[in-house]
Short mmCIF file of the C-alpha atoms (twelve columns), coordinates in Angstrom:
data_MODEL
# 
_entry.id   MODEL 
# 
loop_
_atom_site.group_PDB 
_atom_site.id 
_atom_site.type_symbol 
_atom_site.label_atom_id 
_atom_site.label_alt_id 
_atom_site.label_comp_id 
_atom_site.label_asym_id 
_atom_site.label_seq_id 
_atom_site.Cartn_x 
_atom_site.Cartn_y 
_atom_site.Cartn_z 
_atom_site.pdbx_PDB_model_num 
ATOM 1   C CA . UNK A 1   -27.337 67.893 82.445  1 
ATOM 2   C CA . UNK A 2   -26.158 66.561 79.125  1 
ATOM 3   C CA . UNK A 3   -27.792 63.836 77.169  1 
ATOM 4   C CA . UNK A 4   -24.874 61.553 77.831  1 
ATOM 5   C CA . UNK A 5   -25.161 61.909 81.535  1 
ATOM 6   C CA . UNK A 6   -29.075 61.707 81.489  1 
ATOM 7   C CA . UNK A 7   -29.022 58.307 79.400  1 
ATOM 8   C CA . UNK A 8   -26.026 56.719 81.234  1 
ATOM 9   C CA . UNK A 9   -27.790 55.156 84.329  1 
ATOM 10  C CA . UNK A 10  -30.494 53.595 81.878  1 
ATOM 11  C CA . UNK A 11  -27.628 52.342 79.676  1 
ATOM 12  C CA . UNK A 12  -25.700 50.852 82.770  1 
ATOM 13  C CA . UNK A 13  -29.005 49.155 84.059  1 
ATOM 14  C CA . UNK A 14  -29.492 47.577 80.815  1 
ATOM 15  C CA . UNK A 15  -25.783 46.325 80.480  1 
ATOM 16  C CA . UNK A 16  -26.113 44.981 83.804  1 
ATOM 17  C CA . UNK A 17  -29.289 43.146 82.842  1 
ATOM 18  C CA . UNK A 18  -27.802 41.649 79.846  1 
ATOM 19  C CA . UNK A 19  -24.673 40.733 82.024  1 
ATOM 20  C CA . UNK A 20  -26.866 38.840 84.498  1 
ATOM 21  C CA . UNK A 21  -28.957 36.871 81.787  1 
ATOM 22  C CA . UNK A 22  -25.519 36.116 79.966  1 
ATOM 23  C CA . UNK A 23  -24.103 34.579 83.125  1 
ATOM 24  C CA . UNK A 24  -27.525 32.908 84.061  1 
ATOM 25  C CA . UNK A 25  -27.638 31.126 80.419  1 
ATOM 26  C CA . UNK A 26  -23.936 30.187 80.610  1 
ATOM 27  C CA . UNK A 27  -24.260 28.587 83.973  1 
ATOM 28  C CA . UNK A 28  -27.280 26.779 82.920  1 
ATOM 29  C CA . UNK A 29  -25.175 25.292 79.965  1 
ATOM 30  C CA . UNK A 30  -21.956 24.680 81.704  1 
ATOM 31  C CA . UNK A 31  -23.379 23.133 84.922  1 
ATOM 32  C CA . UNK A 32  -24.711 20.215 82.618  1 
ATOM 33  C CA . UNK A 33  -21.219 19.551 81.415  1 
ATOM 34  C CA . UNK A 34  -19.031 16.765 83.196  1 
ATOM 35  C CA . UNK A 35  -15.706 18.029 84.560  1 
ATOM 36  C CA . UNK A 36  -13.723 16.730 81.720  1 
ATOM 37  C CA . UNK A 37  -16.196 18.261 79.092  1 
ATOM 38  C CA . UNK A 38  -16.014 21.488 81.028  1 
ATOM 39  C CA . UNK A 39  -12.178 21.736 81.408  1 
ATOM 40  C CA . UNK A 40  -11.662 20.697 77.777  1 
ATOM 41  C CA . UNK A 41  -14.143 23.441 76.655  1 
ATOM 42  C CA . UNK A 42  -12.408 26.215 78.679  1 
ATOM 43  C CA . UNK A 43  -8.990  25.185 77.466  1 
ATOM 44  C CA . UNK A 44  -10.087 25.236 73.863  1 
ATOM 45  C CA . UNK A 45  -11.682 28.686 74.342  1 
ATOM 46  C CA . UNK A 46  -8.458  29.914 76.039  1 
ATOM 47  C CA . UNK A 47  -5.966  28.499 73.374  1 
ATOM 48  C CA . UNK A 48  -7.912  27.691 70.337  1 
ATOM 49  C CA . UNK A 49  -7.446  23.800 70.210  1 
ATOM 50  C CA . UNK A 50  -8.532  20.820 72.266  1 
ATOM 51  C CA . UNK A 51  -6.463  19.412 75.153  1 
ATOM 52  C CA . UNK A 52  -5.243  15.768 75.006  1 
ATOM 53  C CA . UNK A 53  -6.273  14.767 78.511  1 
ATOM 54  C CA . UNK A 54  -5.926  11.005 77.954  1 
ATOM 55  C CA . UNK A 55  -2.154  11.168 77.059  1 
ATOM 56  C CA . UNK A 56  -1.203  14.799 78.173  1 
ATOM 57  C CA . UNK A 57  2.199   15.981 76.830  1 
ATOM 58  C CA . UNK A 58  2.420   19.910 77.785  1 
ATOM 59  C CA . UNK A 59  2.495   21.297 81.143  1 
ATOM 60  C CA . UNK A 60  -1.042  22.853 80.797  1 
ATOM 61  C CA . UNK A 61  -2.542  19.550 79.690  1 
ATOM 62  C CA . UNK A 62  -1.038  17.543 82.653  1 
ATOM 63  C CA . UNK A 63  -2.345  20.284 85.047  1 
ATOM 64  C CA . UNK A 64  -5.718  19.962 83.340  1 
ATOM 65  C CA . UNK A 65  -5.670  16.228 83.830  1 
ATOM 66  C CA . UNK A 66  -4.983  16.529 87.474  1 
ATOM 67  C CA . UNK A 67  -8.012  18.854 87.958  1 
ATOM 68  C CA . UNK A 68  -10.279 15.858 86.760  1 
ATOM 69  C CA . UNK A 69  -8.254  13.016 87.949  1 
ATOM 70  C CA . UNK A 70  -6.320  14.137 91.077  1 
ATOM 71  C CA . UNK A 71  -4.089  12.116 93.443  1 
ATOM 72  C CA . UNK A 72  -5.915  11.582 96.667  1 
ATOM 73  C CA . UNK A 73  -3.076  13.140 98.745  1 
ATOM 74  C CA . UNK A 74  -3.635  16.443 96.932  1 
ATOM 75  C CA . UNK A 75  -6.891  16.990 99.180  1 
ATOM 76  C CA . UNK A 76  -5.263  17.217 102.685 1 
ATOM 77  C CA . UNK A 77  -2.058  19.093 101.308 1 
ATOM 78  C CA . UNK A 78  -4.164  21.605 99.533  1 
ATOM 79  C CA . UNK A 79  -6.307  22.292 102.954 1 
ATOM 80  C CA . UNK A 80  -4.471  25.387 104.097 1 
ATOM 81  C CA . UNK A 81  -5.118  24.269 107.635 1 
ATOM 82  C CA . UNK A 82  -4.191  20.546 107.407 1 
ATOM 83  C CA . UNK A 83  -0.986  21.541 105.230 1 
ATOM 84  C CA . UNK A 84  0.268   23.194 108.498 1 
ATOM 85  C CA . UNK A 85  0.642   19.734 109.924 1 
ATOM 86  C CA . UNK A 86  2.567   18.542 106.858 1 
ATOM 87  C CA . UNK A 87  5.087   21.347 106.843 1 
ATOM 88  C CA . UNK A 88  5.333   21.071 110.464 1 
ATOM 89  C CA . UNK A 89  6.359   17.299 110.124 1 
ATOM 90  C CA . UNK A 90  8.786   17.701 107.163 1 
ATOM 91  C CA . UNK A 91  10.661  21.104 107.654 1 
ATOM 92  C CA . UNK A 92  9.592   22.220 111.247 1 
ATOM 93  C CA . UNK A 93  7.326   24.865 113.032 1 
ATOM 94  C CA . UNK A 94  9.596   27.656 112.367 1 
ATOM 95  C CA . UNK A 95  8.428   27.949 108.592 1 
ATOM 96  C CA . UNK A 96  4.571   28.303 109.574 1 
ATOM 97  C CA . UNK A 97  3.237   31.763 109.814 1 
ATOM 98  C CA . UNK A 98  1.686   32.287 113.220 1 
ATOM 99  C CA . UNK A 99  -1.851  31.251 113.372 1 
ATOM 100 C CA . UNK A 100 -4.266  33.304 115.607 1 
ATOM 101 C CA . UNK A 101 -7.273  30.859 115.164 1 
ATOM 102 C CA . UNK A 102 -9.499  28.676 113.045 1 
ATOM 103 C CA . UNK A 103 -13.165 28.504 113.095 1 
ATOM 104 C CA . UNK A 104 -16.384 28.388 111.087 1 
ATOM 105 C CA . UNK A 105 -17.624 31.589 112.476 1 
ATOM 106 C CA . UNK A 106 -15.737 34.390 114.423 1 
ATOM 107 C CA . UNK A 107 -17.156 34.635 117.813 1 
ATOM 108 C CA . UNK A 108 -16.556 37.733 120.191 1 
ATOM 109 C CA . UNK A 109 -13.812 36.071 122.250 1 
ATOM 110 C CA . UNK A 110 -11.526 35.121 119.141 1 
ATOM 111 C CA . UNK A 111 -12.434 38.658 117.538 1 
ATOM 112 C CA . UNK A 112 -11.176 40.265 120.645 1 
ATOM 113 C CA . UNK A 113 -8.198  38.339 120.896 1 
ATOM 114 C CA . UNK A 114 -7.002  38.840 117.355 1 
ATOM 115 C CA . UNK A 115 -4.169  41.510 116.916 1 
ATOM 116 C CA . UNK A 116 -4.743  44.977 115.198 1 
ATOM 117 C CA . UNK A 117 -3.180  43.684 111.935 1 
ATOM 118 C CA . UNK A 118 -4.036  40.173 110.554 1 
ATOM 119 C CA . UNK A 119 -4.798  38.189 107.510 1 
ATOM 120 C CA . UNK A 120 -8.290  36.388 107.150 1 
ATOM 121 C CA . UNK A 121 -8.220  33.265 104.824 1 
ATOM 122 C CA . UNK A 122 -10.438 30.427 103.885 1 
ATOM 123 C CA . UNK A 123 -8.702  26.982 103.625 1 
ATOM 124 C CA . UNK A 124 -10.816 25.321 100.757 1 
ATOM 125 C CA . UNK A 125 -9.475  27.276 97.668  1 
ATOM 126 C CA . UNK A 126 -7.893  30.184 95.965  1 
ATOM 127 C CA . UNK A 127 -8.940  33.781 96.210  1 
ATOM 128 C CA . UNK A 128 -10.277 33.924 99.721  1 
ATOM 129 C CA . UNK A 129 -7.848  36.579 101.398 1 
ATOM 130 C CA . UNK A 130 -8.390  39.832 103.275 1 
ATOM 131 C CA . UNK A 131 -5.573  41.859 104.767 1 
ATOM 132 C CA . UNK A 132 -6.664  43.638 107.690 1 
ATOM 133 C CA . UNK A 133 -4.277  46.442 108.658 1 
ATOM 134 C CA . UNK A 134 -6.645  48.179 111.202 1 
ATOM 135 C CA . UNK A 135 -9.164  45.773 112.934 1 
ATOM 136 C CA . UNK A 136 -11.368 48.859 113.730 1 
ATOM 137 C CA . UNK A 137 -12.195 49.113 110.120 1 
ATOM 138 C CA . UNK A 138 -13.479 45.332 110.213 1 
ATOM 139 C CA . UNK A 139 -16.144 44.953 112.860 1 
ATOM 140 C CA . UNK A 140 -17.255 41.397 113.879 1 
ATOM 141 C CA . UNK A 141 -20.291 41.432 111.745 1 
ATOM 142 C CA . UNK A 142 -18.469 42.412 108.732 1 
ATOM 143 C CA . UNK A 143 -15.926 39.746 109.017 1 
ATOM 144 C CA . UNK A 144 -18.429 37.202 109.502 1 
ATOM 145 C CA . UNK A 145 -20.551 38.148 106.565 1 
ATOM 146 C CA . UNK A 146 -17.544 37.963 104.418 1 
ATOM 147 C CA . UNK A 147 -16.641 34.707 105.974 1 
ATOM 148 C CA . UNK A 148 -19.992 33.154 105.394 1 
ATOM 149 C CA . UNK A 149 -19.841 34.313 101.819 1 
ATOM 150 C CA . UNK A 150 -16.612 32.483 101.326 1 
ATOM 151 C CA . UNK A 151 -17.545 29.210 103.069 1 
ATOM 152 C CA . UNK A 152 -20.622 28.953 101.111 1 
ATOM 153 C CA . UNK A 153 -18.523 29.132 97.879  1 
ATOM 154 C CA . UNK A 154 -18.129 25.656 96.584  1 
ATOM 155 C CA . UNK A 155 -14.729 26.123 95.169  1 
ATOM 156 C CA . UNK A 156 -14.437 22.569 93.843  1 
ATOM 157 C CA . UNK A 157 -17.614 23.085 91.756  1 
ATOM 158 C CA . UNK A 158 -16.867 26.471 90.564  1 
ATOM 159 C CA . UNK A 159 -13.116 25.741 89.700  1 
ATOM 160 C CA . UNK A 160 -13.805 22.107 88.553  1 
ATOM 161 C CA . UNK A 161 -10.747 20.955 90.514  1 
ATOM 162 C CA . UNK A 162 -11.902 17.845 92.194  1 
ATOM 163 C CA . UNK A 163 -9.272  17.535 94.952  1 
ATOM 164 C CA . UNK A 164 -10.784 20.325 96.710  1 
ATOM 165 C CA . UNK A 165 -14.122 18.638 97.245  1 
ATOM 166 C CA . UNK A 166 -13.172 16.885 100.393 1 
ATOM 167 C CA . UNK A 167 -11.852 19.890 102.247 1 
ATOM 168 C CA . UNK A 168 -14.074 21.077 105.209 1 
ATOM 169 C CA . UNK A 169 -14.274 24.826 104.582 1 
ATOM 170 C CA . UNK A 170 -12.993 27.021 107.516 1 
ATOM 171 C CA . UNK A 171 -11.688 30.380 108.285 1 
ATOM 172 C CA . UNK A 172 -8.137  30.777 109.539 1 
ATOM 173 C CA . UNK A 173 -6.431  34.065 110.928 1 
ATOM 174 C CA . UNK A 174 -2.657  34.498 110.404 1 
ATOM 175 C CA . UNK A 175 -0.176  37.132 111.403 1 
ATOM 176 C CA . UNK A 176 -0.007  39.933 108.739 1 
ATOM 177 C CA . UNK A 177 3.430   39.696 106.968 1 
ATOM 178 C CA . UNK A 178 4.858   43.245 105.929 1 
ATOM 179 C CA . UNK A 179 8.036   44.301 104.567 1 
ATOM 180 C CA . UNK A 180 10.184  47.248 105.715 1 
ATOM 181 C CA . UNK A 181 7.959   49.704 103.737 1 
ATOM 182 C CA . UNK A 182 4.748   48.401 105.242 1 
ATOM 183 C CA . UNK A 183 3.854   46.273 101.940 1 
ATOM 184 C CA . UNK A 184 3.028   42.768 101.706 1 
ATOM 185 C CA . UNK A 185 6.189   40.757 100.963 1 
ATOM 186 C CA . UNK A 186 6.903   39.320 97.564  1 
ATOM 187 C CA . UNK A 187 5.536   35.848 96.848  1 
ATOM 188 C CA . UNK A 188 8.090   33.478 95.645  1 
ATOM 189 C CA . UNK A 189 6.588   30.448 93.938  1 
ATOM 190 C CA . UNK A 190 8.747   27.431 93.271  1 
ATOM 191 C CA . UNK A 191 7.695   25.160 90.569  1 
ATOM 192 C CA . UNK A 192 9.465   21.943 91.471  1 
ATOM 193 C CA . UNK A 193 9.711   19.176 88.664  1 
ATOM 194 C CA . UNK A 194 10.852  15.613 89.142  1 
ATOM 195 C CA . UNK A 195 11.490  12.505 86.665  1 
ATOM 196 C CA . UNK A 196 12.911  9.222  87.601  1 
ATOM 197 C CA . UNK A 197 16.664  8.928  87.456  1 
ATOM 198 C CA . UNK A 198 16.953  12.796 87.119  1 
ATOM 199 C CA . UNK A 199 17.889  15.591 89.502  1 
ATOM 200 C CA . UNK A 200 14.896  17.923 90.438  1 
ATOM 201 C CA . UNK A 201 14.443  21.089 88.339  1 
ATOM 202 C CA . UNK A 202 13.125  24.221 89.971  1 
ATOM 203 C CA . UNK A 203 11.811  27.308 88.453  1 
ATOM 204 C CA . UNK A 204 10.941  30.480 90.663  1 
ATOM 205 C CA . UNK A 205 8.100   32.971 89.966  1 
ATOM 206 C CA . UNK A 206 8.400   36.094 91.604  1 
ATOM 207 C CA . UNK A 207 4.942   38.023 92.076  1 
ATOM 208 C CA . UNK A 208 5.244   41.658 92.457  1 
ATOM 209 C CA . UNK A 209 2.461   43.802 93.957  1 
ATOM 210 C CA . UNK A 210 0.102   40.688 94.196  1 
ATOM 211 C CA . UNK A 211 -2.799  42.647 95.921  1 
ATOM 212 C CA . UNK A 212 -2.520  45.672 93.244  1 
ATOM 213 C CA . UNK A 213 -1.047  45.527 89.974  1 
ATOM 214 C CA . UNK A 214 0.282   42.134 89.537  1 
ATOM 215 C CA . UNK A 215 3.130   41.145 87.498  1 
ATOM 216 C CA . UNK A 216 5.550   38.369 87.666  1 
ATOM 217 C CA . UNK A 217 8.885   37.185 86.605  1 
ATOM 218 C CA . UNK A 218 10.507  33.563 86.352  1 
ATOM 219 C CA . UNK A 219 14.197  32.654 87.325  1 
ATOM 220 C CA . UNK A 220 16.159  29.458 87.347  1 
ATOM 221 C CA . UNK A 221 17.288  27.959 90.641  1 
ATOM 222 C CA . UNK A 222 20.652  29.618 90.319  1 
ATOM 223 C CA . UNK A 223 18.779  33.112 89.996  1 
ATOM 224 C CA . UNK A 224 18.960  33.480 86.205  1 
ATOM 225 C CA . UNK A 225 16.013  35.660 84.635  1 
ATOM 226 C CA . UNK A 226 14.240  33.657 82.013  1 
ATOM 227 C CA . UNK A 227 11.410  34.131 79.627  1 
ATOM 228 C CA . UNK A 228 8.560   31.753 80.367  1 
ATOM 229 C CA . UNK A 229 5.117   33.510 80.020  1 
ATOM 230 C CA . UNK A 230 3.697   36.140 77.782  1 
ATOM 231 C CA . UNK A 231 5.719   39.477 77.799  1 
ATOM 232 C CA . UNK A 232 2.464   41.505 79.053  1 
ATOM 233 C CA . UNK A 233 2.484   39.598 82.234  1 
ATOM 234 C CA . UNK A 234 6.243   40.427 83.097  1 
ATOM 235 C CA . UNK A 235 8.372   43.302 84.240  1 
ATOM 236 C CA . UNK A 236 11.572  41.987 82.429  1 
ATOM 237 C CA . UNK A 237 13.607  43.816 85.367  1 
ATOM 238 C CA . UNK A 238 15.765  41.353 87.045  1 
ATOM 239 C CA . UNK A 239 15.836  41.521 91.012  1 
ATOM 240 C CA . UNK A 240 18.758  41.085 93.367  1 
ATOM 241 C CA . UNK A 241 19.318  37.421 94.297  1 
ATOM 242 C CA . UNK A 242 17.352  36.994 97.740  1 
ATOM 243 C CA . UNK A 243 19.679  36.332 100.797 1 
ATOM 244 C CA . UNK A 244 17.704  33.291 101.919 1 
ATOM 245 C CA . UNK A 245 17.211  31.693 98.509  1 
ATOM 246 C CA . UNK A 246 19.244  28.508 99.118  1 
ATOM 247 C CA . UNK A 247 17.265  28.006 102.213 1 
ATOM 248 C CA . UNK A 248 14.007  28.539 100.432 1 
ATOM 249 C CA . UNK A 249 14.897  25.910 97.765  1 
ATOM 250 C CA . UNK A 250 15.742  23.328 100.198 1 
ATOM 251 C CA . UNK A 251 12.260  23.973 101.841 1 
ATOM 252 C CA . UNK A 252 10.556  23.768 98.587  1 
ATOM 253 C CA . UNK A 253 12.265  20.682 97.494  1 
ATOM 254 C CA . UNK A 254 11.572  18.852 100.708 1 
ATOM 255 C CA . UNK A 255 7.895   19.794 100.832 1 
ATOM 256 C CA . UNK A 256 7.550   18.839 97.116  1 
ATOM 257 C CA . UNK A 257 9.141   15.475 97.580  1 
ATOM 258 C CA . UNK A 258 7.191   12.661 96.279  1 
ATOM 259 C CA . UNK A 259 5.424   14.291 93.418  1 
ATOM 260 C CA . UNK A 260 6.355   14.708 89.872  1 
ATOM 261 C CA . UNK A 261 5.413   18.339 90.022  1 
ATOM 262 C CA . UNK A 262 4.156   20.693 92.935  1 
ATOM 263 C CA . UNK A 263 4.335   24.302 93.445  1 
ATOM 264 C CA . UNK A 264 5.402   25.448 97.002  1 
ATOM 265 C CA . UNK A 265 4.688   28.934 97.624  1 
ATOM 266 C CA . UNK A 266 7.007   30.846 100.089 1 
ATOM 267 C CA . UNK A 267 7.574   34.403 101.622 1 
ATOM 268 C CA . UNK A 268 11.092  35.412 101.981 1 
ATOM 269 C CA . UNK A 269 11.350  38.212 104.591 1 
ATOM 270 C CA . UNK A 270 14.538  39.835 105.779 1 
ATOM 271 C CA . UNK A 271 15.010  37.271 108.752 1 
ATOM 272 C CA . UNK A 272 12.830  34.220 108.001 1 
ATOM 273 C CA . UNK A 273 11.193  32.052 105.243 1 
ATOM 274 C CA . UNK A 274 7.614   31.233 105.474 1 
ATOM 275 C CA . UNK A 275 5.326   28.882 103.895 1 
ATOM 276 C CA . UNK A 276 2.347   29.945 101.977 1 
ATOM 277 C CA . UNK A 277 0.810   26.989 100.502 1 
ATOM 278 C CA . UNK A 278 1.428   23.892 98.232  1 
ATOM 279 C CA . UNK A 279 -0.570  23.944 94.881  1 
ATOM 280 C CA . UNK A 280 -1.153  21.156 92.526  1 
ATOM 281 C CA . UNK A 281 -2.864  22.866 89.657  1 
ATOM 282 C CA . UNK A 282 -1.590  26.310 89.372  1 
ATOM 283 C CA . UNK A 283 -3.853  28.555 87.025  1 
ATOM 284 C CA . UNK A 284 -5.982  25.595 86.364  1 
ATOM 285 C CA . UNK A 285 -3.724  24.388 83.390  1 
ATOM 286 C CA . UNK A 286 -4.351  27.633 81.688  1 
ATOM 287 C CA . UNK A 287 -0.916  29.443 81.925  1 
ATOM 288 C CA . UNK A 288 0.101   31.622 78.999  1 
ATOM 289 C CA . UNK A 289 3.588   30.585 77.898  1 
ATOM 290 C CA . UNK A 290 5.629   32.518 75.479  1 
ATOM 291 C CA . UNK A 291 5.154   29.674 73.109  1 
ATOM 292 C CA . UNK A 292 3.725   26.290 72.782  1 
ATOM 293 C CA . UNK A 293 7.232   24.780 72.715  1 
ATOM 294 C CA . UNK A 294 7.707   26.367 76.278  1 
ATOM 295 C CA . UNK A 295 4.512   24.607 77.472  1 
ATOM 296 C CA . UNK A 296 5.646   21.323 76.051  1 
ATOM 297 C CA . UNK A 297 9.257   21.758 77.598  1 
ATOM 298 C CA . UNK A 298 7.889   22.061 81.108  1 
ATOM 299 C CA . UNK A 299 5.446   19.241 80.433  1 
ATOM 300 C CA . UNK A 300 8.404   16.988 79.786  1 
ATOM 301 C CA . UNK A 301 10.090  17.921 83.052  1 
ATOM 302 C CA . UNK A 302 8.000   15.782 84.996  1 
ATOM 303 C CA . UNK A 303 6.201   12.363 85.202  1 
ATOM 304 C CA . UNK A 304 2.968   11.607 87.331  1 
ATOM 305 C CA . UNK A 305 4.226   9.168  89.817  1 
ATOM 306 C CA . UNK A 306 4.698   8.862  93.405  1 
ATOM 307 C CA . UNK A 307 8.167   8.405  94.876  1 
ATOM 308 C CA . UNK A 308 7.730   6.578  98.287  1 
ATOM 309 C CA . UNK A 309 10.356  7.967  100.722 1 
ATOM 310 C CA . UNK A 310 10.260  7.194  104.746 1 
ATOM 311 C CA . UNK A 311 8.762   10.737 105.153 1 
ATOM 312 C CA . UNK A 312 6.049   10.135 102.533 1 
ATOM 313 C CA . UNK A 313 5.160   6.742  103.832 1 
ATOM 314 C CA . UNK A 314 4.658   8.376  107.175 1 
ATOM 315 C CA . UNK A 315 2.624   11.299 105.802 1 
ATOM 316 C CA . UNK A 316 0.392   8.784  103.947 1 
ATOM 317 C CA . UNK A 317 -0.109  6.771  107.114 1 
ATOM 318 C CA . UNK A 318 -1.241  9.841  109.052 1 
ATOM 319 C CA . UNK A 319 -3.709  11.058 106.480 1 
ATOM 320 C CA . UNK A 320 -5.131  7.763  105.884 1 
ATOM 321 C CA . UNK A 321 -5.808  7.222  109.633 1 
# 
């Protein structure tokens, strides 16, 4: 046994101890900060300057402002369970991924009714996803343990995104979508911008291997590859125009109607377009654009206002009741 091998476990233990102490101290400090203070501090650490949250101009600043002063309608539409009702009423049931069930805790009856492959999610935040390719690898007690861990996570508190506070945490089980090679389909994120008196603008982010080695590229609505974020995060390799792009654009624009900005995530399979989620605070306002000018340009594409259409009036009435 070499000296390095012999001393490694001790060094690793010391490292873990220092890491736990650091995180405990950081939590003790940051937990005392208001949401505004915390968001501003993290922004400065990320970009080297303080954000203007009183009169935001850039895309990132406007998204950070949303985190601390959200529109109340963000809450039900960010709830992955309730959002299904909205999608159903605006564009139709056919765009929803089949749902096998919703619960707080998985019981024997629902577990045995689940197919061999499915996706388990939590509805109250981001990062709560489990792809199950073989149910036998995930016994009931294992799924419940993970589910309990997810539901105990106060996502609104940890992310400092206030609109998640009003969501009742639940587990949901959806059909597992796979492409012809047995992989999770590409995630198409439609960034939909609106300003009064102007036509909507849309940029599309395509995520590659989102559960393995994440990279993403951006396209205009007519499918031209554009430089938006830092080069290290992109592939720079143009993809063929998706066959169902026009249909997906139509769905994204309908679901984002009424907001200055909303990101609508869709899955484009060979035969169908499926709804993923609506996001109002993507990356928490910490997107690494290629330049400050690009951040500012996106910020000028939208204004924070609500446009009342008959569909939106009906939607607000439903959620207010």
